[in-house]
VEXDREN-844565 format. One record per residue: z negated, x, y negated of N, C-alpha, C in turn; residue in one letter. Coordinates in pm, 1 decimal, decimal comma. Layout:
      n_w      n_u      n_v     ca_w     ca_u     ca_v      c_w      c_u      c_v residu
        Z        X        Y        Z        X        Y        Z        X        Y      a
...
This chain:
      n_w      n_u      n_v     ca_w     ca_u     ca_v      c_w      c_u      c_v residu
      0,0     84,8    117,1      0,0      0,0      0,0      0,0     89,6   -123,8      m
     66,8     44,1   -226,6     79,0    120,6   -350,0     36,7     31,5   -466,5      r
    -53,5     78,0   -547,9   -100,7      1,1   -662,4    -14,9     34,5   -783,7      l
     44,1    -67,7   -842,7    125,7    -48,9   -960,8     41,8    -45,7  -1087,3      g
    109,0    -21,5  -1197,3     47,7    -20,0  -1329,5    108,8   -131,8  -1412,8      l
     41,7   -175,7  -1518,8     98,3   -283,0  -1601,1    239,9   -252,8  -1653,2      p
    269,1   -128,2  -1684,0    400,3    -94,1  -1738,4    495,7    -41,9  -1630,2      q
    445,0    -16,7  -1509,3    527,6     37,6  -1401,1    477,3    -16,8  -1267,6      d
    552,4   -109,1  -1206,9    506,7   -163,7  -1078,9    515,0    -64,7   -962,5      p
    572,4     54,6   -988,2    582,7    162,3   -888,3    652,7    117,1   -760,3      r
    765,0     51,1   -777,1    842,8      7,1   -661,9    926,7    122,5   -608,7      l
    943,5    130,8   -478,5   1032,4    233,1   -424,0   1175,4    210,2   -473,7      p
   1245,0    314,5   -506,9   1380,6    304,2   -561,9   1475,0    234,0   -464,8      a
   1556,9    144,5   -521,6   1663,2     74,2   -447,6   1612,8     13,8   -316,3      a
   1499,8    -57,9   -322,7   1437,4   -110,5   -201,6   1438,5   -262,6   -188,8      s
   1470,2   -334,5   -296,1   1455,1   -479,4   -292,1   1586,4   -551,5   -321,1      f
   1615,8   -652,0   -238,8   1730,6   -738,9   -263,7   1697,8   -838,4   -374,6      d
   1573,0   -880,2   -379,3   1531,6   -981,7   -475,3   1387,0   -956,1   -514,2      r
   1359,4   -961,9   -643,1   1223,8   -946,0   -695,2   1187,9  -1074,2   -768,6      i
   1073,2  -1131,7   -737,6   1027,9  -1256,2   -799,2    916,5  -1228,4   -899,9      f
    930,7  -1284,1  -1019,0    827,3  -1278,0  -1122,9    790,0  -1423,4  -1153,5      l
    678,7  -1468,3  -1099,5    641,6  -1609,8  -1109,6    524,2  -1626,6  -1204,8      v
    550,3  -1693,3  -1314,7    449,9  -1722,7  -1417,9    366,8  -1600,4  -1454,2      h
    434,1  -1486,2  -1473,5    361,3  -1365,2  -1510,5    432,0  -1284,1  -1618,9      m
    562,5  -1303,5  -1637,6    636,4  -1217,7  -1729,8    578,0  -1223,8  -1870,6      y
    531,1  -1339,0  -1912,8    473,4  -1353,5  -2047,5    347,6  -1269,2  -2066,9      h
    289,0  -1221,3  -1959,3    169,8  -1136,5  -1967,6    203,4   -988,4  -1985,3      e
    329,4   -952,2  -1967,4    370,9   -812,1  -1974,7    370,1   -766,2  -2120,2      v
    290,2   -666,4  -2150,4    275,8   -619,0  -2288,3    385,3   -521,6  -2329,4      e
    443,1   -450,4  -2235,3    549,9   -354,4  -2261,9    673,0   -395,9  -2179,8      q
    743,5   -501,8  -2220,6    850,6   -554,4  -2135,3    962,9   -456,1  -2106,3      p
    998,7   -370,1  -2200,4   1111,4   -279,3  -2177,5   1075,5   -170,6  -2076,9      y
    958,0   -116,1  -2088,8    912,9    -14,9  -1993,4    896,8    -77,3  -1855,1      e
    836,9   -195,7  -1849,7    817,9   -266,5  -1723,5    952,7   -295,5  -1656,9      f
   1047,9   -352,6  -1732,1   1179,4   -385,9  -1675,7   1257,1   -260,9  -1635,0      l
   1242,5   -153,9  -1710,6   1312,2    -29,5  -1679,2   1270,0     18,7  -1540,2      w
   1140,0     17,8  -1516,3   1088,9     60,5  -1385,6   1121,7    -43,3  -1277,0      h
   1107,5   -170,3  -1309,8   1132,8   -276,7  -1212,8   1277,6   -271,7  -1164,4      l
   1369,1   -253,5  -1257,0   1511,5   -252,2  -1222,2   1543,5   -140,6  -1122,8      r
   1475,6    -30,7  -1130,6   1500,3     79,9  -1037,7   1465,0     42,5   -893,9      q
   1381,4    -57,8   -876,3   1344,6   -102,9   -742,6   1449,7   -190,7   -676,6      g
   1549,2   -237,3   -753,3   1654,4   -323,5   -698,9   1759,0   -244,5   -621,6      l
   1802,6   -301,1   -509,8   1918,6   -247,8   -439,6   2042,8   -284,5   -520,4      k
   2155,1   -216,7   -499,8   2279,3   -258,7   -565,9   2308,2   -405,4   -533,4      p
   2339,0   -482,5   -635,8   2363,6   -625,1   -617,7   2237,7   -708,7   -608,9      g
   2121,4   -645,7   -627,4   1994,9   -718,1   -619,5   1973,5   -812,1   -737,2      g
   1875,7   -900,6   -723,0   1845,9  -1000,2   -826,0   1699,0   -996,4   -864,8      q
   1675,0  -1038,5   -988,5   1538,4  -1064,8  -1034,4   1531,4  -1214,2  -1063,1      i
   1433,7  -1280,0  -1004,1   1413,4  -1423,4  -1022,6   1288,2  -1441,9  -1107,1      v
   1303,4  -1512,8  -1218,7   1190,7  -1535,6  -1308,9   1160,0  -1684,3  -1312,7      v
   1033,8  -1718,0  -1292,7    984,9  -1853,6  -1315,2    883,8  -1842,0  -1427,6      v
    906,4  -1917,6  -1533,9    814,4  -1913,8  -1647,2    824,6  -2046,7  -1720,8      d
    745,3  -2062,1  -1824,8    745,2  -2185,2  -1904,4    823,0  -2162,0  -2033,2      a
    895,8  -2262,8  -2075,1    972,3  -2256,2  -2199,9    880,5  -2293,6  -2315,8      d
    799,8  -2195,5  -2353,3    710,5  -2211,0  -2468,4    678,5  -2071,8  -2520,4      r
    618,3  -2061,5  -2638,1    590,6  -1928,9  -2695,7    503,2  -1842,0  -2605,5      p
    522,4  -1711,3  -2617,4    446,8  -1615,4  -2536,8    296,7  -1634,7  -2556,2      v
    253,6  -1657,9  -2679,7    108,9  -1673,3  -2703,4     53,4  -1801,3  -2639,7      k
    143,6  -1890,1  -2593,7    100,7  -2010,6  -2520,1    135,7  -1995,7  -2371,6      r
    140,1  -1871,8  -2324,0    162,5  -1838,6  -2182,9    297,9  -1887,3  -2131,5      h
    402,0  -1853,6  -2206,3    538,1  -1884,2  -2164,8    632,5  -1778,0  -2217,7      g
    760,4  -1793,4  -2183,7    865,2  -1705,8  -2234,9    987,9  -1791,6  -2260,9      t
   1026,5  -1810,6  -2385,6   1148,4  -1886,1  -2413,0   1268,2  -1817,9  -2344,4      p
   1358,5  -1895,3  -2283,9   1473,1  -1835,5  -2215,0   1555,0  -1740,5  -2302,9      p
   1568,0  -1768,3  -2431,5   1645,3  -1679,0  -2519,7   1578,8  -1542,0  -2530,6      a
   1447,0  -1537,0  -2533,3   1374,2  -1409,3  -2537,4   1395,9  -1334,4  -2405,8      v
   1383,7  -1407,0  -2296,1   1404,3  -1346,7  -2164,7   1545,3  -1288,4  -2154,2      l
   1645,8  -1366,3  -2195,0   1784,8  -1318,0  -2191,0   1802,6  -1191,4  -2273,0      d
   1747,6  -1189,1  -2392,8   1762,5  -1073,5  -2480,6   1697,3   -949,6  -2419,0      c
   1575,9   -963,6  -2368,9   1504,7   -848,9  -2312,3   1572,9   -798,5  -2184,6      e
   1616,3   -888,9  -2099,3   1683,9   -846,9  -1976,5   1819,3   -784,0  -2007,3      f
   1892,7   -839,3  -2103,2   2022,5   -783,5  -2142,1   2005,9   -641,0  -2193,9      t
   1896,9   -614,2  -2263,8   1870,0   -479,0  -2314,5   1859,4   -375,9  -2203,4      s
   1830,6   -421,9  -2080,9   1818,0   -332,6  -1965,7   1937,1   -343,6  -1871,5      l
   2048,9   -399,4  -1920,1   2169,3   -407,6  -1838,0   2163,2   -513,1  -1729,2      g
   2087,6   -619,7  -1753,5   2077,5   -730,9  -1659,7   2137,4   -854,9  -1725,8      l
   2200,1   -939,6  -1647,8   2259,3  -1061,2  -1703,0   2213,6  -1181,9  -1622,5      t
   2196,7  -1294,0  -1693,1   2154,3  -1417,4  -1625,7   2273,4  -1474,8  -1550,6      r
   2251,8  -1508,1  -1424,2   2357,7  -1569,3  -1344,5   2337,0  -1718,6  -1329,7      t
   2213,0  -1764,9  -1345,1   2187,1  -1909,0  -1343,5   2048,3  -1937,0  -1398,9      s
   2030,7  -2060,9  -1438,7   1901,1  -2108,0  -1488,0   1890,8  -2255,3  -1452,6      e
   1770,2  -2299,5  -1418,0   1748,7  -2440,0  -1385,1   1607,9  -2479,5  -1426,0      a
   1595,0  -2599,6  -1484,8   1459,3  -2648,0  -1514,4   1388,8  -2684,9  -1384,7      p
   1256,9  -2675,9  -1386,0   1177,4  -2718,2  -1271,5   1120,7  -2855,8  -1303,4      l
   1123,5  -2944,4  -1209,2   1084,8  -3084,5  -1229,9    943,7  -3100,3  -1285,4      d
    928,7  -3200,1  -1369,8    798,9  -3246,1  -1420,4    719,5  -3142,4  -1498,3      s
    787,2  -3049,9  -1565,3    713,7  -2952,8  -1645,4    808,4  -2886,5  -1744,4      s
    754,7  -2794,0  -1823,1    838,5  -2716,6  -1914,4    880,5  -2584,5  -1850,8      d
    861,0  -2572,4  -1720,2    895,1  -2449,5  -1648,3   1043,9  -2445,9  -1612,9      a
   1093,0  -2325,4  -1593,8   1231,4  -2304,7  -1553,9   1238,2  -2184,6  -1460,5      y
   1350,6  -2173,0  -1391,7   1377,7  -2058,0  -1307,5   1507,6  -1996,5  -1356,3      m
   1509,8  -1864,6  -1373,5   1629,3  -1792,8  -1416,2   1654,2  -1677,0  -1320,9      a
   1781,0  -1656,3  -1285,3   1819,9  -1546,8  -1196,5   1901,1  -1445,5  -1275,1      l
   1871,4  -1317,7  -1251,9   1939,5  -1207,5  -1321,1   1990,8  -1107,3  -1218,5      y
   2102,1  -1044,5  -1252,1   2154,7   -936,5  -1169,6   2195,9   -821,6  -1260,3      k
   2212,7   -704,5  -1200,6   2256,0   -590,2  -1280,0   2398,0   -614,7  -1330,1      t
   2421,6   -576,8  -1454,9   2552,3   -599,7  -1516,8   2602,7   -475,0  -1586,8      a
   2535,3   -368,2  -1571,5   2573,6   -244,6  -1636,7   2477,8   -135,3  -1596,9      g
   2501,6    -17,0  -1646,5   2413,4     94,5  -1611,2   2273,7     77,0  -1671,5      p
   2178,0    137,8  -1607,7   2041,5    138,7  -1660,6   2039,8    230,0  -1782,5      l
   2004,9    177,0  -1899,6   2006,4    261,8  -2019,3   1894,4    365,7  -2017,5      p
   1917,7    474,9  -2086,7   1809,6    571,7  -2108,1   1701,4    501,6  -2189,7      r
   1576,2    533,5  -2168,9   1469,8    465,6  -2244,1   1491,3    467,5  -2395,9      p
   1537,9    578,2  -2452,4   1558,1    586,4  -2596,5   1674,9    504,2  -2647,3      g
   1761,2    456,9  -2556,6   1878,6    378,9  -2596,3   1854,2    228,2  -2590,5      a
   1736,9    186,4  -2545,6   1706,5     43,7  -2534,3   1683,1    -14,2  -2673,5      i
   1752,5   -122,2  -2702,7   1738,5   -188,9  -2831,4   1644,1   -309,1  -2816,0      k
   1523,2   -300,1  -2870,2   1426,2   -410,4  -2855,5   1471,0   -537,8  -2927,6      p
   1431,6   -648,1  -2871,9   1455,2   -779,9  -2931,8   1332,1   -818,7  -3012,7      c
   1350,9   -906,6  -3107,3   1236,9   -958,7  -3183,8   1171,9  -1069,7  -3102,3      a
   1046,6  -1051,0  -3067,5    972,5  -1156,2  -2996,7    909,2  -1247,5  -3099,4      r
    940,6  -1374,7  -3089,8    880,8  -1473,0  -3179,9    767,5  -1541,4  -3107,4      k
    646,0  -1507,8  -3147,5    529,3  -1566,9  -3082,8    485,1  -1680,5  -3165,9      d
């Protein structure tokens, strides 16, 4: 077993077909560093599945536009999104769409809390 860190989940490189982030992404304080490390754990063609609430981060959610912007900054693109019944929650799927940028080349998005 390997214990991850808040900014680095310490996943083995190219080991996962699919990574699920369920009602937790809004808790990530350093999203670019976290995603940079997380993406390295994906196998080629792998996906990241996010389930979160469509509300401000300070209300324990992540608006889909914020999620899209942050994931796009790391060379990931949304392939689908669907609302979840009876709530403000949604599920979004992302796949790699370009090379992993160098950390200094990542362009941060403005988070509106």
